[in-house]
C-alpha positions as CSV (number, residue, x, y, z in Angstrom):
1,M,14.4,-42.4,-9.9
2,T,12.9,-45.7,-11.1
3,M,11.8,-45.7,-14.7
4,T,10.5,-49.2,-15.2
5,N,7.6,-47.9,-17.4
6,V,9.9,-45.7,-19.5
7,A,11.8,-47.1,-22.6
8,A,15.5,-47.5,-22.0
9,P,16.8,-44.8,-24.4
10,L,14.3,-42.3,-23.0
11,A,15.1,-43.2,-19.4
12,Q,18.8,-42.6,-20.2
13,A,18.0,-39.2,-21.8
14,L,16.1,-38.2,-18.6
15,A,19.0,-39.3,-16.4
16,D,21.5,-37.4,-18.5
17,K,19.3,-34.3,-18.2
18,G,19.5,-34.6,-14.4
19,Y,15.9,-35.7,-13.8
20,E,15.5,-37.1,-10.3
21,A,11.8,-37.5,-10.4
22,L,9.0,-37.1,-12.9
23,T,6.5,-34.2,-12.6
24,T,2.9,-34.8,-11.7
25,V,1.7,-34.7,-15.3
26,Q,4.5,-37.0,-16.5
27,D,3.6,-39.6,-13.8
28,A,-0.1,-39.3,-14.7
29,V,0.3,-40.1,-18.4
30,L,2.4,-43.2,-17.5
31,A,0.0,-44.6,-14.9
32,D,-1.3,-48.1,-15.1
33,G,-4.2,-48.5,-17.6
34,V,-3.3,-45.4,-19.6
35,A,-1.1,-46.8,-22.3
36,G,-2.8,-46.9,-25.7
37,R,-5.7,-44.7,-24.7
38,D,-6.7,-41.3,-26.0
39,M,-6.2,-38.6,-23.4
40,L,-7.5,-35.2,-22.6
41,V,-5.0,-33.6,-20.2
42,S,-5.3,-30.3,-18.5
43,A,-1.8,-29.1,-17.7
44,Q,-0.2,-25.6,-17.5
45,T,2.8,-24.4,-19.5
46,G,5.9,-25.2,-17.4
47,S,4.5,-28.4,-15.9
48,G,6.7,-30.6,-18.0
49,K,3.9,-31.5,-20.4
50,T,6.2,-31.7,-23.5
51,V,8.3,-34.5,-21.9
52,A,5.0,-35.9,-20.7
53,F,3.5,-36.5,-24.1
54,G,6.9,-37.5,-25.4
55,L,6.9,-40.3,-22.9
56,A,3.2,-41.1,-23.4
57,I,3.6,-41.8,-27.2
58,A,6.8,-43.7,-26.9
59,P,5.1,-47.1,-27.3
60,E,3.6,-46.0,-30.6
61,I,6.9,-44.5,-31.8
62,L,9.3,-47.2,-30.6
63,G,7.2,-50.3,-31.0
64,G,9.2,-52.1,-28.3
65,Q,12.5,-51.3,-29.9
66,D,15.4,-49.3,-28.4
67,R,16.6,-48.1,-31.8
68,L,14.4,-46.8,-34.6
69,L,14.8,-47.9,-38.3
70,Y,14.2,-45.7,-41.3
71,A,10.7,-44.2,-41.4
72,D,8.7,-44.3,-44.7
73,H,6.0,-42.2,-43.1
74,P,5.8,-40.2,-39.8
75,L,4.8,-42.2,-36.8
76,A,3.9,-39.3,-34.6
77,L,2.6,-35.8,-35.2
78,I,2.6,-32.9,-32.7
79,I,0.5,-29.9,-33.5
80,A,1.2,-26.6,-31.7
81,P,-0.4,-23.2,-32.0
82,T,2.7,-21.0,-32.7
83,R,6.0,-21.3,-34.4
84,E,8.0,-20.7,-31.2
85,L,6.1,-23.4,-29.3
86,A,6.5,-25.9,-32.2
87,L,10.3,-25.3,-32.4
88,Q,10.5,-25.5,-28.7
89,V,8.7,-28.8,-28.6
90,A,11.0,-30.1,-31.4
91,R,14.1,-29.2,-29.3
92,E,12.7,-31.1,-26.3
93,L,11.9,-34.2,-28.3
94,E,15.3,-34.1,-30.0
95,W,17.2,-34.7,-26.7
96,L,14.5,-37.1,-25.4
97,Y,14.6,-39.3,-28.5
98,A,18.2,-38.8,-29.4
99,G,19.3,-42.2,-28.0
100,A,16.6,-43.9,-30.0
101,G,17.8,-42.4,-33.3
102,A,14.6,-40.5,-34.0
103,K,14.5,-38.1,-36.9
104,I,12.4,-35.0,-36.1
105,A,11.1,-32.6,-38.8
106,T,9.4,-29.3,-38.2
107,C,6.8,-27.7,-40.4
108,V,6.0,-24.1,-39.3
109,G,4.9,-20.9,-40.9
110,G,7.5,-18.4,-41.8
111,M,10.2,-21.0,-42.4
112,D,11.5,-22.2,-45.9
113,Y,9.0,-24.7,-47.3
114,R,11.6,-26.3,-49.5
115,T,13.9,-27.1,-46.5
116,E,11.0,-28.6,-44.7
117,K,10.0,-30.8,-47.7
118,R,13.6,-32.1,-48.0
119,S,13.5,-33.0,-44.3
120,L,10.2,-34.9,-44.7
121,D,11.6,-36.6,-47.8
122,R,14.6,-37.9,-45.9
123,G,12.2,-39.7,-43.5
124,A,11.0,-38.3,-40.2
125,H,9.7,-40.4,-37.3
126,I,8.2,-37.4,-35.6
127,V,6.8,-34.2,-37.2
128,V,6.1,-31.1,-35.2
129,G,4.3,-28.2,-36.8
130,T,1.7,-25.5,-36.8
131,P,-1.8,-26.1,-38.2
132,G,-1.6,-23.9,-41.3
133,R,1.8,-25.1,-42.5
134,L,0.9,-28.8,-41.8
135,R,-2.2,-28.4,-43.9
136,D,-0.2,-26.9,-46.6
137,H,2.2,-29.8,-46.7
138,I,-0.6,-32.3,-46.7
139,E,-2.4,-30.5,-49.6
140,R,0.9,-30.5,-51.6
141,R,1.4,-34.2,-50.8
142,S,4.8,-33.6,-49.2
143,L,3.4,-34.9,-45.8
144,D,1.8,-38.4,-45.8
145,L,0.0,-39.3,-42.6
146,S,-1.2,-42.7,-43.7
147,G,1.2,-44.4,-41.3
148,L,0.6,-42.2,-38.3
149,R,0.2,-44.0,-35.0
150,A,-0.1,-41.0,-32.6
151,A,-1.2,-37.4,-32.8
152,V,-0.8,-34.7,-30.0
153,L,-2.6,-31.4,-29.9
154,D,-0.5,-29.1,-27.7
155,E,-2.2,-26.1,-26.1
156,A,-5.5,-27.0,-27.8
157,D,-7.3,-24.1,-26.1
158,E,-4.9,-21.6,-27.8
159,M,-5.4,-23.3,-31.2
160,L,-9.1,-22.8,-30.8
161,D,-8.6,-19.2,-29.8
162,L,-6.5,-18.6,-32.9
163,G,-9.2,-20.1,-35.2
164,F,-7.5,-23.4,-36.2
165,A,-10.5,-25.7,-35.6
166,E,-11.0,-26.3,-39.4
167,D,-7.3,-26.9,-40.0
168,L,-7.2,-29.4,-37.2
169,E,-10.2,-31.3,-38.6
170,F,-8.5,-31.4,-42.0
171,I,-5.1,-32.6,-40.6
172,L,-6.6,-35.4,-38.5
173,A,-8.9,-36.5,-41.3
174,A,-5.7,-37.3,-43.2
175,A,-4.5,-39.7,-40.5
176,P,-5.7,-43.2,-39.9
177,P,-8.8,-43.3,-37.6
178,E,-7.2,-46.0,-35.4
179,R,-4.4,-43.5,-34.4
180,R,-4.0,-42.5,-30.8
181,T,-4.9,-38.9,-30.1
182,L,-3.7,-36.9,-27.1
183,M,-4.9,-33.4,-26.3
184,F,-3.1,-31.1,-23.9
185,S,-4.8,-27.8,-22.8
186,A,-4.2,-25.3,-20.0
187,T,-8.0,-25.1,-19.5
188,V,-10.8,-27.4,-20.6
189,P,-13.8,-25.2,-21.5
190,R,-16.9,-26.6,-23.3
191,E,-15.3,-26.0,-26.7
192,I,-12.3,-28.2,-25.9
193,E,-14.7,-31.0,-24.7
194,K,-16.5,-30.8,-28.0
195,L,-13.2,-30.9,-29.8
196,A,-12.2,-34.0,-27.8
197,A,-15.5,-35.7,-28.6
198,T,-14.8,-35.0,-32.3
199,F,-11.2,-36.2,-32.5
200,Q,-10.9,-38.8,-29.8
201,K,-12.4,-42.1,-28.8
202,D,-13.3,-42.8,-25.2
203,A,-10.7,-40.4,-24.0
204,L,-9.3,-40.6,-20.5
205,R,-9.6,-37.3,-18.8
206,I,-6.6,-36.3,-16.7
207,A,-6.5,-33.2,-14.6
208,A,-2.9,-32.9,-13.6
209,Q,-2.7,-31.8,-10.0
210,G,0.2,-29.8,-8.7
211,E,0.5,-27.2,-11.4
212,A,-0.9,-24.6,-9.1
213,R,2.1,-25.0,-6.9
214,Q,4.0,-23.2,-9.6
215,H,2.5,-19.9,-8.4
216,V,3.6,-20.7,-4.9
217,D,7.1,-19.8,-6.1
218,I,6.1,-16.5,-7.5
219,E,6.2,-13.3,-5.4
220,Y,3.5,-10.9,-6.6
221,R,4.2,-7.2,-6.2
222,A,1.8,-4.4,-7.0
223,F,3.7,-1.1,-7.4
224,S,1.7,2.1,-7.1
225,V,3.1,4.7,-9.4
226,A,2.1,8.2,-10.7
227,V,1.2,8.1,-14.4
228,R,4.3,10.2,-15.4
229,D,6.5,7.7,-13.5
230,R,5.3,4.6,-15.2
231,E,8.4,4.1,-17.4
232,H,10.9,5.2,-14.7
233,A,9.3,2.7,-12.3
234,I,9.9,-0.1,-14.9
235,F,13.5,1.0,-15.3
236,N,14.1,1.0,-11.5
237,I,12.4,-2.4,-11.0
238,L,14.6,-3.9,-13.6
239,R,17.7,-2.3,-12.1
240,F,16.7,-3.3,-8.5
241,H,16.3,-7.0,-9.4
242,E,19.0,-7.3,-12.1
243,A,17.3,-10.5,-13.2
244,Q,19.1,-13.0,-15.4
245,T,16.2,-12.7,-17.8
246,A,13.1,-10.5,-17.5
247,I,10.0,-10.0,-19.7
248,V,7.9,-6.8,-19.8
249,F,4.3,-7.1,-21.1
250,C,2.6,-4.3,-23.0
251,K,-0.9,-4.0,-24.5
252,T,0.1,-3.0,-28.0
253,R,3.0,-3.2,-30.3
254,V,3.2,0.6,-30.3
255,N,3.8,0.5,-26.6
256,V,6.4,-2.3,-27.2
257,N,8.3,-0.2,-29.7
258,H,8.2,2.9,-27.6
259,L,9.5,1.2,-24.5
260,M,12.1,-0.7,-26.5
261,A,13.5,2.7,-27.8
262,R,13.5,4.2,-24.3
263,M,15.2,1.2,-22.7
264,G,17.8,0.9,-25.5
265,N,18.7,4.6,-24.9
266,R,19.4,3.8,-21.2
267,G,21.8,0.9,-21.9
268,F,19.5,-2.0,-21.2
269,Q,20.2,-5.2,-23.2
270,V,16.8,-5.5,-24.6
271,V,14.9,-7.2,-27.5
272,A,11.3,-6.9,-28.5
273,L,8.6,-9.3,-29.7
274,S,5.6,-8.0,-31.6
275,G,3.4,-9.0,-34.4
276,E,5.3,-6.9,-37.0
277,L,8.5,-8.9,-36.7
278,S,9.5,-11.5,-39.4
279,Q,10.1,-15.0,-38.2
280,Q,13.9,-14.5,-38.6
281,E,13.8,-11.4,-36.4
282,R,11.8,-13.3,-33.8
283,T,14.2,-16.2,-33.8
284,H,17.2,-13.9,-33.4
285,A,15.5,-12.1,-30.5
286,L,14.8,-15.3,-28.7
287,Q,18.3,-16.6,-29.3
288,A,19.8,-13.4,-27.9
289,L,17.8,-14.0,-24.7
290,R,18.9,-17.6,-24.5
291,D,22.6,-17.0,-25.0
292,G,22.7,-13.9,-22.7
293,R,23.3,-11.2,-25.3
294,A,19.9,-9.7,-24.1
295,R,18.4,-9.8,-20.7
296,V,15.1,-8.1,-21.1
297,C,12.3,-9.0,-23.5
298,I,9.4,-6.5,-24.2
299,A,6.4,-8.3,-25.7
300,T,2.7,-8.2,-26.4
301,D,0.6,-11.2,-25.1
302,V,-0.1,-12.5,-28.6
303,A,3.6,-12.2,-29.7
304,A,4.8,-14.0,-26.5
305,R,2.4,-17.0,-26.9
306,G,4.2,-20.3,-26.6
307,I,7.7,-19.0,-25.9
308,D,9.7,-20.3,-22.9
309,L,12.6,-18.3,-21.6
310,P,15.0,-20.3,-19.4
311,G,16.1,-18.6,-16.3
312,L,13.2,-16.1,-16.4
313,E,13.2,-14.5,-12.9
314,L,11.1,-11.3,-13.4
315,V,7.8,-10.5,-15.1
316,I,6.7,-6.9,-15.3
317,H,3.1,-6.0,-16.3
318,A,3.8,-2.5,-17.9
319,D,0.1,-2.6,-18.9
320,L,-2.3,-4.5,-16.8
321,P,-3.7,-7.7,-18.4
322,S,-7.4,-7.7,-19.4
323,N,-8.3,-10.6,-17.1
324,S,-7.1,-12.8,-14.3
325,E,-6.4,-15.8,-16.6
326,I,-3.9,-13.7,-18.6
327,L,-2.3,-12.4,-15.4
328,L,-1.7,-16.0,-14.3
329,H,-0.5,-17.0,-17.8
330,R,2.0,-14.1,-18.0
331,S,3.2,-14.7,-14.4
332,G,3.5,-18.4,-14.8
333,R,6.5,-17.9,-17.1
334,T,8.6,-17.5,-14.0
335,G,8.8,-19.5,-10.8
336,R,9.3,-22.8,-12.6
337,A,11.0,-26.0,-11.6
338,G,11.3,-25.0,-8.0
339,K,13.0,-21.6,-8.8
340,K,11.7,-18.3,-7.4
341,G,10.3,-15.5,-9.5
342,V,8.7,-12.1,-9.2
343,S,5.6,-10.8,-10.9
344,A,5.4,-7.0,-10.8
345,L,2.3,-5.0,-11.6
346,I,2.6,-1.3,-12.5
347,V,-0.5,0.3,-11.2
348,A,-1.5,3.9,-11.8
349,P,-4.0,5.5,-9.4
350,A,-6.9,5.1,-11.8
351,E,-6.1,1.3,-12.1
352,F,-6.2,0.4,-8.4
353,K,-9.6,-1.3,-8.5
354,K,-8.8,-3.1,-11.7
355,A,-5.6,-4.5,-10.3
356,Q,-7.4,-5.6,-7.1
357,R,-10.0,-7.4,-9.2
358,L,-7.4,-9.1,-11.3
359,L,-5.5,-10.4,-8.2
360,Q,-8.7,-11.5,-6.5
361,G,-9.9,-13.3,-9.6
362,A,-6.5,-15.0,-9.9
363,K,-6.7,-16.0,-6.2
364,V,-3.2,-14.6,-5.5
365,T,-2.1,-12.1,-3.0
366,A,0.2,-9.2,-3.9
367,E,2.4,-7.0,-1.7
368,W,1.4,-3.4,-2.4
369,G,4.0,-0.7,-2.2
370,A,5.9,2.1,-3.9
371,A,8.2,1.2,-6.8
372,P,11.9,1.2,-5.7
373,G,13.3,4.7,-5.8
374,A,16.8,5.9,-6.7
375,D,18.1,5.4,-3.2
376,E,16.9,1.8,-3.0
377,V,18.3,0.9,-6.4
378,Q,21.6,2.5,-5.4
379,A,21.7,0.6,-2.1
380,K,21.1,-2.6,-4.0
381,D,23.9,-1.7,-6.4
382,D,26.3,-1.1,-3.5
383,L,25.5,-4.5,-2.0
384,R,26.1,-6.2,-5.3
385,I,29.5,-4.4,-5.6
386,L,30.5,-5.6,-2.2
387,E,29.5,-9.2,-3.0
388,H,31.1,-9.2,-6.5
389,P,33.0,-12.5,-6.9
390,A,36.1,-10.7,-8.3
391,L,36.7,-9.3,-4.8
392,T,37.1,-12.7,-3.2
393,T,38.9,-14.5,-6.1
394,P,42.6,-15.3,-5.2
395,V,45.0,-12.7,-6.8
396,G,47.1,-15.4,-8.5
397,D,48.9,-14.4,-11.7
398,D,47.6,-10.8,-11.4
399,A,49.6,-10.0,-8.3
400,G,52.2,-8.1,-10.2
401,I,49.9,-5.7,-12.0
402,A,47.8,-5.4,-8.9
403,G,50.8,-4.2,-6.9
404,Q,51.7,-1.7,-9.5
405,L,48.2,-0.3,-9.5
406,L,48.2,0.0,-5.7
407,D,51.6,1.8,-5.7
408,Q,50.7,4.2,-8.5
409,F,47.1,5.1,-7.6
410,G,46.4,4.0,-4.1
411,A,43.7,1.8,-2.6
412,E,40.9,4.5,-2.6
413,S,41.4,5.5,-6.2
414,L,41.4,1.8,-7.2
415,A,38.2,1.1,-5.3
416,A,36.5,4.1,-6.9
417,A,37.6,3.0,-10.3
418,F,36.2,-0.5,-9.7
419,V,32.8,1.1,-8.7
420,R,32.8,3.3,-11.8
421,L,33.6,0.4,-14.1
422,W,30.9,-1.7,-12.5
423,R,28.3,1.0,-13.1
424,E,29.3,1.6,-16.7
425,G,26.6,0.5,-19.1
426,R,23.9,0.3,-16.4
427,S,21.1,2.8,-16.4
428,A,21.2,5.3,-13.7
429,P,18.4,4.9,-11.1
430,E,15.4,7.2,-11.6
431,V,14.0,9.6,-9.0
432,L,10.3,8.9,-8.6
433,S,7.6,11.2,-7.2
434,T,6.0,10.3,-3.9
435,D,2.5,11.5,-4.6
436,A,1.1,8.1,-5.8
437,G,-0.8,6.8,-2.8
438,I,-0.7,3.2,-1.8
439,P,-4.2,1.7,-1.8
440,T,-5.5,-0.6,0.8
441,P,-6.5,-3.7,-1.0
442,S,-10.2,-4.3,-0.4
443,A,-11.4,-7.7,0.4
444,P,-14.1,-9.2,-1.7
445,R,-17.5,-8.0,-0.4
446,E,-19.3,-10.7,1.5
447,R,-22.9,-11.4,0.8
448,G,-25.2,-9.3,3.0
449,E,-22.7,-6.4,3.3
450,F,-24.2,-4.4,0.4
451,G,-26.4,-2.3,2.6
452,P,-29.9,-0.7,2.0
453,S,-30.9,-1.4,-1.6
454,V,-33.7,-1.5,-4.1
455,W,-34.4,-4.3,-6.6
456,F,-35.1,-3.8,-10.3
457,R,-36.4,-6.3,-12.9
458,L,-35.0,-6.5,-16.4
459,S,-37.0,-7.9,-19.3
460,V,-34.3,-10.3,-20.5
461,G,-32.9,-13.5,-19.1
462,R,-30.9,-16.6,-20.0
463,A,-33.3,-17.4,-22.9
464,G,-32.2,-14.1,-24.4
465,R,-28.5,-14.8,-23.7
466,A,-28.3,-12.3,-20.9
467,E,-25.1,-12.2,-18.9
468,A,-24.0,-10.1,-16.0
469,R,-20.9,-8.8,-17.8
470,W,-23.1,-7.7,-20.7
471,L,-25.7,-6.0,-18.5
472,L,-23.4,-4.3,-16.0
473,P,-22.0,-1.5,-18.3
474,K,-25.5,-0.8,-19.7
475,I,-26.9,-0.3,-16.2
476,C,-24.0,1.9,-15.1
477,E,-24.4,4.1,-18.3
478,A,-28.2,4.4,-17.9
479,G,-28.0,5.6,-14.3
480,G,-24.7,7.3,-14.4
481,I,-23.5,5.2,-11.5
482,A,-20.3,3.3,-10.7
483,K,-20.2,-0.5,-10.5
484,D,-19.8,-0.3,-6.7
485,S,-23.4,0.9,-6.5
486,I,-24.6,-2.4,-8.1
487,G,-25.1,-5.4,-5.8
488,A,-26.3,-8.8,-7.0
489,I,-27.3,-9.6,-10.5
490,R,-29.5,-12.6,-10.7
491,V,-30.1,-13.9,-14.3
492,R,-33.2,-16.1,-14.5
493,E,-34.6,-17.9,-17.5
494,E,-36.8,-15.1,-18.9
495,E,-35.9,-12.1,-16.6
496,T,-33.1,-10.7,-14.6
497,F,-33.1,-9.0,-11.1
498,V,-30.6,-6.3,-10.2
499,Q,-29.8,-4.9,-6.8
500,I,-29.1,-1.1,-6.7
501,A,-27.8,0.8,-3.7
502,E,-30.8,2.7,-2.2
503,A,-28.9,6.1,-2.5
504,M,-28.6,5.6,-6.3
505,A,-31.9,3.9,-7.1
506,G,-33.7,7.3,-7.7
507,K,-31.5,7.8,-10.8
508,F,-33.5,5.1,-12.6
509,G,-36.9,6.3,-11.7
510,A,-39.8,3.8,-11.9
511,S,-38.4,2.4,-15.1
512,V,-35.7,3.1,-17.7
513,E,-35.0,1.6,-21.2
514,L,-31.4,0.3,-21.2
515,D,-31.4,-0.6,-24.8
516,Q,-34.0,-1.0,-27.6
517,G,-36.6,-3.4,-26.2
518,L,-34.7,-3.9,-22.9
519,L,-36.6,-2.4,-20.0
520,M,-35.4,-2.0,-16.4
521,E,-38.3,-1.4,-13.9
522,R,-38.4,-1.0,-10.1
523,I,-40.1,-3.6,-8.0
524,E,-41.4,-3.5,-4.5
525,G,-39.6,-5.6,-1.9
526,N,-37.3,-8.5,-2.8
527,P,-37.7,-10.8,-5.9
528,D,-38.7,-14.4,-5.5
529,L,-35.4,-16.0,-6.5
530,D,-36.5,-19.5,-5.3
531,G,-39.7,-19.8,-7.3
532,P,-40.1,-21.9,-10.4
533,Q,-38.6,-20.7,-13.7
534,F,-40.7,-21.0,-16.8
535,A,-39.7,-22.6,-20.1
536,A,-37.9,-20.2,-22.4
537,R,-39.9,-18.7,-25.2
538,P,-38.1,-17.7,-28.4
539,T,-36.4,-14.4,-28.1
540,S,-33.1,-12.8,-28.8
541,R,-30.9,-10.5,-26.9
542,P,-31.1,-6.8,-28.0
543,E,-28.1,-5.7,-29.9
């Protein structure tokens, strides 16, 4: 790998880490004409973005030197939405900048403020922290950003979701206006563009290509299970795959705690991450996963934000996510750096359509089937026993005791004992019922396939902030119909047209009031969707 545009100590650190080539986003931030400019970069977690912004801000940190001198004030600031992500970023930058002698300080909520202050007082070249704690240090004058040359906002979309916009504005206002500002975000909605316009100057927009390939290495499986078998199916999937590390996502911390207790009773090496844990408990749980003392993590989406588990091979959605973006975000924790991973959805019969919508919205294809039963798990176990490396290792110094065991117990008893020892501590496979049907995934309905229909006009449009997702449940409730009976919803400036299946149109009569001031009335024929739209008049959406 040629690294002519990477500072020598950083190039050596990459080589020592085994880098043979930079990732797409790392190449993009080092391209010609990029140095010194503000950047708005869309890049997914797992794309190598931490190393990317570490490389990008090297000119500001190193100033052309290979070895850093004492820092009176921080030269670079990295702001992350969560404690785990901030600590993870700090670990990455430590090895990347170790050869340059960089001192890195962390400022994150839940950690000892006094320890952080001492670290800042000793002089830090790079500070990594969460918005709330960074603001706290600035207000107490323990963090001086007057000499800051570069600021990085990591996972900016999550920081906005968590309500940190005001803190970010305060922090960056304490830094010199001539600083360089880099923003990294998985998605770039309008709010992020507004944030960029506020904090950056003539920012270069980089949409890192290639992150979507991450999901090419993920095998999506949708397991149809009876409601009463949901937990047993999760146990069997874990046993079937025997992943080095697995994560199980639940909707609530109550579900996390319940599943944690059930799995602990069955001998799984498991930890939990939920909002009720202290920072110390979370740190211990993550460390147990990293050093192999635990192999399964049960977590809520919020509690798992920003964590990265090396060697994660299996993601199980015990509770389906609320939207396709969360499905991709959960699943994207596996299948990284060219390694394969499995994303398994647990789907009860009542959730078939929701699961199909999630998969279609995420533009991924899942293999539908029944969860592995007791016989399948047992067969997989038998195969692992036969392939156990201890069976092919030379006898060596153990020849004496091995001979005594053979003479005393015989080959068959010894083999049976080996099998029993292997199975000790592993949860016995569960017998699942076979009455959960396997759905046939339905393809998205093509335009024109809706069939005979009747059109209705609604007395609200874009000017009244009407949206299809807001109107849909109101229409279903008013007519007592399912969403499948609704075709197109066309939101115009001052009105909205809705297509209802002819067989269900009678349930609405000539007109019906969906909400106070919101009328839905039947029209003859098809609406004129190509005609002019009038200027909006002041109105508001009914509450």
